[in-house]
C-alpha positions as CSV (number, residue, x, y, z in Angstrom):
1,M,25.7,16.0,-10.6
2,I,22.9,13.5,-9.9
3,I,23.0,10.3,-11.9
4,S,19.7,9.8,-13.7
5,K,19.5,6.2,-12.5
6,K,19.0,7.4,-9.0
7,I,15.7,9.0,-9.8
8,N,14.2,5.7,-10.5
9,G,13.2,4.0,-7.3
10,W,11.2,4.2,-4.1
11,I,11.0,7.0,-1.5
12,I,9.5,5.6,1.7
13,L,7.8,8.6,3.2
14,D,6.8,8.9,6.8
15,K,3.6,10.8,6.0
16,Q,2.4,13.1,8.7
17,V,-1.1,13.8,9.8
18,G,-2.9,16.6,7.9
19,I,-1.6,15.9,4.4
20,S,-3.2,13.8,1.8
21,S,-1.2,11.1,-0.1
22,R,-1.9,12.9,-3.4
23,T,-0.5,16.1,-2.0
24,A,2.6,14.3,-0.7
25,V,3.2,12.9,-4.2
26,T,2.7,16.3,-5.8
27,K,5.1,18.0,-3.5
28,I,7.8,15.4,-4.0
29,S,7.3,15.7,-7.7
30,R,8.0,19.5,-7.5
31,I,11.0,19.1,-5.1
32,L,12.7,16.5,-7.4
33,K,11.5,18.2,-10.6
34,I,10.2,14.8,-11.8
35,K,6.8,14.3,-13.4
36,K,6.5,10.5,-13.1
37,V,5.7,10.1,-9.4
38,G,3.0,8.0,-7.7
39,H,2.2,6.3,-4.4
40,G,1.7,2.6,-3.5
41,G,-1.4,2.7,-1.4
42,T,-3.4,5.7,-0.1
43,L,-3.2,6.9,3.5
44,D,-6.0,9.1,4.8
45,P,-5.1,12.7,5.6
46,L,-5.7,11.9,9.3
47,A,-3.4,8.9,9.1
48,S,0.4,8.8,9.4
49,G,3.2,6.4,8.6
50,V,4.7,4.4,5.8
51,L,3.8,5.7,2.4
52,P,5.8,4.2,-0.5
53,I,6.3,6.8,-3.3
54,A,7.4,5.6,-6.7
55,V,9.7,7.8,-8.7
56,G,10.4,7.6,-12.4
57,E,10.4,4.0,-13.8
58,A,9.3,2.6,-10.4
59,T,5.8,3.9,-11.2
60,K,5.6,0.9,-13.6
61,V,5.6,-1.6,-10.7
62,I,3.2,0.3,-8.4
63,S,0.6,-2.5,-8.8
64,F,3.0,-4.9,-7.0
65,M,3.2,-2.6,-4.0
66,Q,-0.5,-2.2,-3.8
67,D,-0.9,-6.0,-3.4
68,K,1.5,-6.2,-0.4
69,K,0.4,-7.0,3.1
70,K,0.1,-3.9,5.4
71,C,0.4,-3.4,9.1
72,Y,-1.4,-0.6,11.1
73,S,-1.6,0.6,14.6
74,F,-4.9,2.2,15.4
75,T,-6.9,3.5,18.4
76,I,-10.6,3.1,18.8
77,K,-12.7,5.5,20.9
78,W,-15.7,3.7,22.2
79,G,-19.2,5.2,22.5
80,E,-19.5,7.2,19.3
81,T,-19.9,6.6,15.6
82,T,-19.1,9.4,13.2
83,E,-19.9,10.2,9.5
84,T,-16.4,9.4,8.4
85,D,-15.6,6.6,11.0
86,D,-12.8,8.8,12.3
87,L,-12.2,12.1,14.0
88,E,-13.1,14.2,11.0
89,G,-16.8,13.5,10.8
90,A,-19.8,14.6,12.9
91,I,-21.1,12.3,15.6
92,L,-24.0,10.2,14.4
93,E,-24.7,7.8,17.3
94,R,-23.7,7.3,21.0
95,S,-23.6,4.4,23.4
96,E,-22.8,4.2,27.1
97,V,-21.4,0.7,26.7
98,R,-17.6,0.3,27.3
99,P,-16.0,-3.1,26.7
100,D,-13.4,-4.5,29.0
101,I,-10.2,-6.4,28.0
102,K,-11.9,-9.8,28.3
103,Q,-14.8,-8.8,26.1
104,I,-12.5,-7.3,23.5
105,N,-10.2,-10.3,23.3
106,S,-13.2,-12.6,23.0
107,V,-14.4,-11.0,19.7
108,I,-10.9,-10.6,18.1
109,P,-10.8,-14.2,16.6
110,S,-13.9,-13.5,14.6
111,F,-12.1,-10.8,12.7
112,I,-9.1,-12.9,11.6
113,G,-9.0,-14.6,8.2
114,Q,-11.2,-13.7,5.3
115,I,-14.0,-11.4,6.4
116,L,-16.7,-9.4,4.8
117,Q,-16.4,-5.6,5.1
118,K,-18.3,-2.7,3.9
119,P,-16.1,0.3,2.8
120,P,-16.8,3.7,4.4
121,I,-18.8,6.1,2.3
122,Y,-16.0,8.6,2.9
123,S,-13.4,6.6,0.8
124,A,-11.7,7.0,-2.6
125,I,-13.8,4.2,-4.2
126,K,-15.3,5.2,-7.4
127,V,-19.1,5.2,-7.8
128,N,-20.2,5.8,-11.4
129,G,-16.9,7.5,-12.1
130,Q,-16.9,9.7,-9.0
131,R,-15.1,9.3,-5.8
132,S,-17.3,8.1,-3.0
133,Y,-16.2,10.8,-0.5
134,K,-17.1,13.5,-3.0
135,L,-20.6,12.2,-3.4
136,A,-20.9,11.9,0.4
137,R,-19.9,15.5,0.8
138,K,-22.7,16.5,-1.6
139,N,-25.1,14.5,0.6
140,I,-25.7,12.0,-2.3
141,Q,-26.5,8.6,-0.8
142,V,-23.8,6.0,-1.2
143,N,-24.2,2.4,-0.3
144,H,-21.2,0.2,-0.9
145,E,-21.5,-3.6,-1.2
146,F,-19.7,-5.9,1.3
147,R,-16.3,-6.9,0.1
148,K,-14.1,-9.9,1.1
149,V,-10.8,-8.8,2.7
150,E,-8.0,-10.7,4.5
151,I,-7.0,-10.1,8.1
152,Y,-3.8,-12.0,8.9
153,D,-3.5,-10.9,12.5
154,L,-5.3,-8.6,15.0
155,I,-4.2,-7.9,18.5
156,L,-5.2,-5.6,21.3
157,K,-2.0,-3.8,22.3
158,K,-3.3,-1.9,25.3
159,I,-6.3,-0.4,27.1
160,I,-5.5,3.3,27.2
161,N,-8.5,4.2,29.4
162,L,-12.2,3.4,29.8
163,D,-13.0,5.1,26.4
164,K,-10.0,4.1,24.3
165,A,-8.1,1.0,23.2
166,E,-5.1,0.5,20.9
167,F,-4.9,-2.3,18.3
168,E,-2.5,-3.6,15.7
169,V,-3.6,-5.3,12.5
170,K,-1.9,-7.1,9.6
171,C,-4.1,-7.1,6.6
172,G,-4.4,-7.5,2.8
173,K,-5.3,-5.3,-0.1
174,G,-8.5,-3.3,0.2
175,T,-8.9,-3.4,4.0
176,Y,-10.3,-0.3,5.6
177,V,-9.2,0.0,9.2
178,R,-12.0,2.5,9.9
179,S,-14.6,-0.1,8.9
180,L,-12.8,-2.7,10.9
181,A,-12.9,-0.5,14.0
182,K,-16.6,0.2,13.5
183,D,-17.4,-3.5,13.1
184,I,-15.4,-4.4,16.2
185,A,-17.4,-1.9,18.2
186,E,-20.7,-3.1,16.8
187,Q,-19.8,-6.7,17.8
188,L,-19.1,-5.5,21.3
189,N,-22.6,-3.9,21.4
190,T,-21.3,-0.4,21.4
191,K,-20.2,2.3,19.0
192,G,-16.7,3.3,18.0
193,H,-14.5,5.2,15.6
194,V,-10.8,5.6,14.8
195,I,-9.0,8.5,16.5
196,Q,-5.4,7.5,15.6
197,L,-4.2,5.5,12.6
198,R,-0.6,4.8,11.7
199,R,0.7,2.5,9.0
200,L,3.7,0.6,10.3
201,S,4.7,-1.3,7.2
202,V,3.8,-2.1,3.6
203,G,5.4,-5.3,2.3
204,N,9.0,-5.2,3.4
205,F,9.0,-1.4,3.8
206,E,9.0,-0.5,7.5
207,E,9.2,2.6,9.6
208,K,13.0,2.3,9.7
209,D,13.1,2.8,5.9
210,T,11.2,6.1,6.0
211,I,12.2,9.6,5.5
212,L,10.5,12.4,7.3
213,I,9.9,15.5,5.1
214,D,8.6,18.8,6.6
215,F,6.5,20.1,3.7
216,T,5.8,23.3,5.6
217,K,9.4,24.5,4.8
218,E,9.7,26.7,1.8
219,I,13.0,25.1,0.6
220,I,13.7,21.3,0.9
221,H,17.0,20.1,-0.4
222,S,16.6,17.3,-2.9
223,P,19.9,15.5,-2.1
224,V,18.5,14.5,1.3
225,I,15.7,12.7,-0.5
226,F,18.0,11.2,-3.2
227,N,20.2,9.6,-0.6
228,K,17.1,7.6,0.7
229,I,15.9,6.3,-2.7
230,L,15.6,2.5,-2.8
231,P,15.9,0.4,-5.9
232,I,12.9,-0.4,-8.1
233,E,13.3,-4.2,-7.6
234,T,12.9,-3.8,-3.8
235,V,9.1,-4.4,-4.4
236,L,9.7,-7.4,-6.6
237,D,11.4,-9.5,-4.0
238,D,8.7,-12.1,-3.9
239,I,8.4,-12.9,-7.6
240,P,10.9,-14.7,-9.9
241,A,13.7,-12.9,-11.7
242,L,14.8,-14.1,-15.2
243,V,18.4,-13.2,-16.0
244,L,19.1,-12.2,-19.6
245,N,22.3,-11.6,-21.4
246,K,23.0,-8.4,-23.3
247,T,21.5,-9.7,-26.6
248,E,18.4,-11.2,-25.0
249,A,17.8,-8.0,-23.0
250,R,18.0,-5.9,-26.2
251,Q,15.5,-8.1,-27.9
252,I,13.0,-7.8,-25.0
253,K,13.5,-4.0,-24.8
254,Q,12.6,-3.9,-28.5
255,G,9.4,-5.7,-27.8
256,Q,10.4,-9.1,-29.3
257,K,9.4,-12.5,-27.9
258,L,11.9,-15.1,-26.9
259,E,11.8,-18.9,-26.6
260,L,12.3,-19.7,-22.9
261,N,14.3,-22.8,-23.5
262,S,16.8,-20.9,-25.7
263,L,17.9,-18.5,-23.0
264,E,21.4,-18.7,-21.7
265,S,20.4,-18.8,-18.0
266,I,17.4,-21.1,-18.4
267,D,18.8,-24.1,-16.4
268,H,19.6,-21.8,-13.4
269,F,16.2,-20.2,-13.7
270,F,14.3,-23.5,-13.7
271,K,16.4,-24.8,-10.7
272,K,15.8,-21.6,-8.7
273,N,12.1,-21.1,-9.7
274,P,10.4,-24.5,-10.3
275,N,7.0,-22.9,-9.8
276,Y,7.5,-19.8,-12.0
277,N,4.4,-20.6,-14.0
278,K,2.2,-19.8,-11.0
279,F,3.1,-16.1,-11.3
280,E,1.1,-13.9,-13.7
281,K,4.2,-11.7,-14.2
282,I,7.8,-12.0,-13.4
283,Y,10.7,-9.6,-14.2
284,A,13.7,-9.7,-16.3
285,I,17.2,-8.4,-15.3
286,E,20.4,-7.7,-17.0
287,N,23.6,-7.0,-14.9
288,N,21.3,-7.0,-11.8
289,D,19.2,-4.2,-13.2
290,P,15.4,-4.7,-13.9
291,I,14.7,-4.2,-17.6
292,A,11.1,-5.4,-18.0
293,L,8.1,-7.0,-16.5
294,I,7.5,-10.2,-18.6
295,K,5.0,-13.0,-19.1
296,I,5.8,-16.6,-19.9
297,Y,3.2,-18.6,-21.7
298,E,3.6,-21.9,-23.4
299,G,7.4,-21.6,-23.4
300,I,7.4,-18.0,-24.9
301,V,8.8,-15.0,-23.0
302,K,6.8,-11.9,-23.8
303,P,7.6,-8.3,-22.6
304,A,4.7,-6.8,-20.7
305,R,6.2,-3.5,-19.5
306,I,9.6,-2.2,-20.4
307,I,11.7,-0.5,-17.6
308,N,14.0,2.1,-19.0
309,L,16.8,2.9,-16.6
């Protein structure tokens, strides 16, 4: 018998090329017979790698996962731009220019830090209520505005051959690697598109945490997946935790507000989290289990989202 608590947590899927993130979520939902399933950051069908999937009550903290830093490995093919900025689209432009290692390394520093980036037209961004890629497929003109994104690090890993180079990037929320690749090529006075993209990590979830599921099999045994589920609070490692006793926890679960200074653990909380008020939300725990996302304002603790384990 499977304990219900185990169906609240994170499955870190090693998503394979050819399947969409939404499809992966749907299949896991069917395998586990659980309706509340979502993912923490879309991966394109042609991309592979780390895809955090929230199960049960973990869906209530997906927003914390989407804000985490991400790391990708990607390969640029020089000399061609495509409709989709990857292998899937038709070729739009060509160039005979092929950058060398010195030229590539010379432009990399200009892509580190806060940069402006225009998202691809083939993306999941909504335009007047419709997905951008759906409009593009209907030949409806889409022109996204430039957005500010954060690139923490970018390195050239190796020159594969004259036409291809492999990179690794650590970036923040909303970064499109396809756009980054296109912009790198443009700065090198050539054209380029992504031919390989793999996500290596999301926050503290890495490749070593992943489970590989062959969705082509007719029968997939759920115990294999259950054994790899990680706790909900794994994604809350960088925000403060407020410890509540049984009575305080019951009150929060009932939607009641509490006076911060009246809590049993308040001295320990202040000592451990002197800058707690810089966080928009923190989380409350009882017996080491997360019970709610909470807000603290002017000395009052208010429940924002109850977690029912």
